[in-house]
C-alpha positions as CSV (number, residue, x, y, z in Angstrom):
1,M,0.0,0.0,0.0
2,K,1.4,3.4,-1.1
3,A,1.4,6.1,1.6
4,D,-0.1,9.5,1.0
5,R,2.9,11.2,2.4
6,D,6.4,10.4,3.6
7,I,5.8,12.2,6.9
8,I,2.9,13.8,8.6
9,I,3.4,16.3,11.4
10,V,0.6,17.2,13.7
11,G,0.8,20.6,15.3
12,A,2.4,23.8,13.9
13,G,4.2,25.3,16.8
14,A,8.0,25.9,16.8
15,A,8.7,22.2,17.0
16,G,6.3,21.2,14.3
17,L,7.3,24.0,11.9
18,T,11.0,23.2,12.4
19,A,10.3,19.5,11.8
20,A,8.5,20.4,8.6
21,Q,11.4,22.5,7.4
22,Y,14.0,19.8,8.0
23,A,11.8,17.0,6.6
24,A,11.0,19.0,3.4
25,R,14.7,20.0,3.1
26,A,15.5,16.3,3.2
27,N,13.3,15.9,0.1
28,L,10.5,14.1,2.0
29,N,6.9,14.6,0.9
30,T,5.9,16.5,4.0
31,L,2.5,17.5,5.4
32,L,1.9,19.6,8.4
33,L,-1.5,19.7,10.0
34,E,-2.7,22.5,12.3
35,E,-6.3,23.1,13.5
36,L,-5.7,26.7,14.3
37,A,-3.0,29.1,13.1
38,P,0.7,28.1,12.7
39,G,2.9,29.4,15.5
40,G,1.6,27.6,18.7
41,Q,2.6,29.2,22.0
42,C,4.9,31.6,20.1
43,L,1.8,33.5,19.0
44,I,1.0,34.7,22.5
45,I,4.5,35.9,23.4
46,D,4.6,39.7,23.4
47,N,8.4,40.2,23.3
48,L,10.6,37.3,22.7
49,E,14.1,38.1,24.1
50,N,15.9,34.9,24.4
51,Y,15.7,33.2,21.0
52,P,19.3,32.8,19.6
53,G,20.1,35.1,16.7
54,F,17.7,37.9,17.7
55,P,19.5,40.2,20.2
56,D,16.6,42.7,20.1
57,P,13.3,41.4,21.4
58,L,10.7,40.7,18.7
59,P,7.0,39.8,18.8
60,G,6.4,36.0,19.0
61,I,4.0,36.2,16.0
62,E,6.8,37.7,13.9
63,L,9.1,34.8,14.7
64,S,6.4,32.3,14.0
65,Q,5.7,33.8,10.6
66,K,9.4,33.4,9.8
67,F,9.2,29.7,10.9
68,E,6.2,29.2,8.6
69,E,7.7,31.0,5.6
70,Q,10.9,29.0,5.8
71,A,9.1,25.6,6.0
72,R,7.0,26.5,3.0
73,N,10.0,27.7,1.1
74,F,11.5,24.2,1.4
75,G,8.4,22.6,0.1
76,A,6.4,21.6,3.2
77,E,2.6,21.6,2.7
78,I,0.6,23.1,5.6
79,Q,-3.1,22.4,5.9
80,T,-5.7,23.7,8.4
81,S,-7.2,20.5,9.7
82,S,-7.9,18.9,13.1
83,V,-6.7,15.4,13.8
84,Q,-9.0,12.9,15.7
85,S,-6.6,10.0,16.0
86,V,-3.5,8.2,14.9
87,S,-3.4,4.5,14.4
88,K,-1.0,2.0,12.9
89,R,-1.3,-1.1,10.8
90,G,1.8,-2.9,9.7
91,K,4.4,-0.2,8.8
92,L,1.9,2.6,8.0
93,F,0.2,5.1,10.2
94,T,-3.3,6.3,9.5
95,V,-4.0,9.9,10.6
96,D,-7.8,10.5,10.8
97,T,-8.5,14.2,10.1
98,D,-11.7,16.2,9.5
99,N,-10.8,16.1,5.8
100,G,-10.5,12.3,5.8
101,P,-7.8,9.7,6.6
102,L,-4.2,10.1,5.5
103,T,-1.3,7.5,5.6
104,S,2.4,7.8,6.1
105,P,5.3,5.6,7.4
106,T,6.3,8.3,10.0
107,V,4.3,10.7,12.2
108,I,5.7,13.5,14.4
109,V,3.4,14.5,17.2
110,A,3.8,18.2,18.0
111,T,0.4,18.9,19.6
112,G,1.7,20.9,22.6
113,A,-0.1,21.4,25.8
114,K,-3.1,23.4,27.0
115,H,-3.4,25.6,30.1
116,K,-4.5,24.0,33.3
117,K,-7.5,25.6,35.1
118,L,-7.8,26.6,38.7
119,G,-10.9,24.4,39.2
120,I,-12.5,26.9,41.6
121,P,-16.1,28.3,41.8
122,G,-16.7,31.0,39.3
123,E,-13.9,30.1,36.9
124,E,-16.1,28.5,34.2
125,E,-18.9,31.0,34.8
126,F,-16.7,34.0,34.1
127,S,-14.4,32.5,31.4
128,G,-14.3,35.1,28.7
129,R,-15.9,37.7,31.0
130,G,-12.9,38.4,33.2
131,V,-11.2,35.0,33.5
132,S,-8.5,34.6,30.8
133,Y,-5.6,32.3,30.0
134,C,-3.9,34.6,27.5
135,A,-2.6,38.0,28.6
136,T,-1.6,39.2,25.1
137,C,-5.0,38.2,23.8
138,D,-7.2,39.9,26.6
139,G,-4.9,42.2,28.5
140,P,-5.5,45.3,26.3
141,F,-9.3,45.1,27.1
142,F,-8.4,45.8,30.8
143,K,-5.9,48.6,30.3
144,G,-5.5,50.6,33.5
145,K,-7.6,48.1,35.5
146,R,-6.8,46.1,38.6
147,M,-5.6,42.7,37.5
148,L,-4.7,39.4,39.2
149,V,-2.2,36.8,37.9
150,A,-2.2,33.3,39.3
151,G,1.0,31.3,38.9
152,G,4.7,31.2,39.5
153,G,6.4,29.8,36.5
154,D,7.9,31.2,33.3
155,A,4.6,31.8,31.7
156,A,3.1,33.5,34.7
157,C,6.1,35.9,35.1
158,D,6.2,36.5,31.3
159,E,2.5,37.4,31.1
160,A,2.6,39.5,34.3
161,M,5.4,41.6,32.8
162,F,3.3,42.2,29.7
163,L,0.3,43.2,31.8
164,A,2.5,45.6,33.8
165,K,2.8,47.6,30.7
166,L,-1.0,48.1,30.6
167,T,-1.6,48.9,34.3
168,D,0.2,49.7,37.5
169,Q,-2.2,47.4,39.4
170,V,-1.0,43.9,38.8
171,I,-1.4,41.5,41.8
172,M,0.5,38.2,41.4
173,V,-0.4,35.3,43.6
174,H,1.6,32.1,44.0
175,R,0.9,29.2,46.3
176,R,4.5,28.8,47.3
177,D,7.1,31.2,48.8
178,R,9.2,31.6,45.7
179,F,8.9,31.4,41.9
180,R,9.7,28.4,39.9
181,A,10.5,30.6,36.9
182,Q,14.0,31.1,35.6
183,R,16.0,33.3,37.9
184,A,16.5,36.3,35.6
185,L,12.8,36.3,34.7
186,A,11.7,36.0,38.3
187,E,14.0,38.8,39.4
188,R,12.6,41.2,36.7
189,T,9.1,40.3,37.9
190,L,9.9,41.0,41.5
191,N,11.6,44.3,40.7
192,N,8.8,45.6,38.5
193,P,7.1,48.4,40.4
194,N,3.7,47.7,38.7
195,I,3.6,44.1,40.1
196,E,2.7,43.2,43.7
197,V,3.7,39.6,44.5
198,R,1.9,37.8,47.2
199,W,3.5,34.5,48.3
200,N,1.6,31.5,49.8
201,T,-1.6,32.8,48.3
202,E,-4.2,31.0,46.2
203,A,-7.4,32.0,44.4
204,K,-10.4,30.2,45.9
205,V,-13.6,31.7,44.6
206,I,-14.3,34.2,41.7
207,R,-17.3,36.4,42.1
208,G,-19.1,39.1,40.1
209,D,-22.2,40.4,38.5
210,G,-22.1,39.3,34.8
211,K,-18.3,39.8,34.9
212,V,-15.5,39.4,37.3
213,G,-15.7,41.8,40.3
214,E,-13.7,40.2,43.0
215,V,-11.7,37.1,44.1
216,V,-11.5,35.3,47.4
217,L,-7.8,34.6,48.2
218,W,-6.5,32.1,50.6
219,R,-3.3,32.6,52.6
220,N,-2.2,29.0,53.1
221,D,0.6,29.8,55.6
222,K,-1.8,31.7,57.9
223,E,-5.0,29.6,57.0
224,E,-7.1,32.7,56.4
225,D,-8.9,34.2,53.5
226,Y,-9.8,37.7,52.3
227,T,-11.5,39.3,49.4
228,E,-9.7,41.4,46.7
229,K,-11.4,43.6,44.2
230,V,-10.2,42.9,40.6
231,E,-11.6,43.2,37.1
232,V,-9.8,40.3,35.5
233,I,-7.9,37.1,36.5
234,F,-5.2,35.6,34.3
235,V,-4.4,32.0,35.0
236,F,-1.0,30.5,34.3
237,I,-0.5,27.4,36.6
238,G,0.9,24.8,34.2
239,S,-0.2,22.8,31.2
240,I,-1.9,19.5,30.2
241,P,-0.2,17.6,27.3
242,Q,-2.4,17.1,24.3
243,T,-2.0,13.4,23.7
244,Q,-5.5,12.3,22.9
245,I,-4.7,11.5,19.3
246,V,-2.3,8.8,20.2
247,K,-4.3,7.0,22.8
248,A,-5.0,4.0,20.5
249,L,-1.2,3.4,20.0
250,D,-0.5,2.8,23.7
251,V,2.5,5.1,23.7
252,R,4.7,5.2,26.7
253,M,4.1,8.3,28.9
254,D,5.5,9.7,32.1
255,E,3.5,10.2,35.3
256,A,2.3,13.6,34.2
257,G,1.0,12.3,30.9
258,Y,3.8,13.6,28.7
259,I,5.1,11.4,25.9
260,V,8.4,9.7,26.7
261,T,11.1,9.6,23.9
262,N,14.7,8.8,23.5
263,Q,17.3,11.3,22.4
264,R,16.2,10.9,18.8
265,M,12.7,11.9,19.7
266,E,11.5,8.3,19.0
267,T,8.5,7.1,21.1
268,S,7.9,3.5,22.1
269,V,6.1,3.1,18.8
270,P,8.5,2.7,15.8
271,G,8.0,5.5,13.3
272,L,6.3,7.8,15.8
273,Y,8.1,10.8,17.2
274,A,7.1,13.4,19.8
275,V,8.5,17.0,20.1
276,G,7.8,20.2,21.9
277,D,5.6,20.7,24.9
278,V,3.8,17.3,24.5
279,R,7.1,15.6,25.1
280,S,8.5,14.6,28.5
281,T,11.4,17.1,28.9
282,P,13.0,19.0,31.8
283,F,13.0,22.4,29.9
284,R,10.2,23.7,27.7
285,Q,11.5,26.7,25.6
286,L,11.1,27.7,22.0
287,V,14.7,27.0,21.2
288,V,14.5,23.5,22.7
289,A,11.3,22.8,20.8
290,A,12.9,23.8,17.5
291,G,15.9,21.6,18.2
292,E,13.7,18.7,18.9
293,G,11.8,19.2,15.7
294,A,15.0,19.1,13.7
295,I,16.2,15.9,15.4
296,A,12.8,14.2,14.9
297,A,12.7,15.0,11.2
298,H,16.3,13.7,10.8
299,A,15.5,10.5,12.7
300,A,12.2,10.0,10.7
301,S,14.2,10.4,7.4
302,Q,16.6,7.7,8.5
303,H,13.6,5.5,9.5
304,I,12.1,5.9,6.1
305,D,15.4,4.9,4.4
306,E,15.5,1.8,6.6
307,L,11.9,0.9,5.5
308,R,12.9,1.3,1.9
309,G,16.1,-0.6,2.3
310,E,18.2,2.5,1.5
311,A,19.8,2.9,4.9
312,Y,23.4,4.1,4.8
313,D,25.6,1.5,6.6
């Protein structure tokens, strides 16, 4: 049975776009599937300051456009399509999409991760009405207003810094007594005069009349709560890996649900690779994701050569 493509990549973030570039450059018939817009998490970064080769900060959307352009220039095809599942029969994978099934001997999963929710009363009720998971998307609507940011990692600090450009009333709550973000980013956040950091504090209830008006905060070190008036709550408390499409393949995952690979980005299923935020890794950054995409495409190319009996000994 002839495959529709040499390689199918699911997800067009930095990892997926880089994989597409390297696969197409290796003269593979490459298809990249993305249900939304190419760019992934890069699209919501206001100013990207730590990507190699760009000493001056640039908008994440600008970098993602360069990724996409480069992949297309090498011949990668990018389609807007959602993927329901990936299965395997013999040596071929079947990728079920909303445009029909597609087959290939190799698949790279670059589906990323979605934001975790607080799971507190009022969060769902006020989602889109003062509860947000994207500062660059919704922050400008609350310019000059009193804002609350929940979280203590890189994303929370990054987004708080962006919001501090829009208002001098950013309250940042973290359930521990120190940030888990990179030291340089954490220090800049703590030194920003527009951000007030409150340690050992958690959001417990969100209230309002049609839109967010206040939040009940819990001091876990003193075991007491109090109410804070705010007009918007931004939540950045971690992510959930998007692995639903490979459930049928019984892929090995870690305790948190991220896909486990070796150094070649190979999963426990031959011909299947995982890159970016969906992969079990100690460090999630754009530059790391891009590197993983390049490695996966190279490994997939070698796998295809082996299947064709063309491997270089």
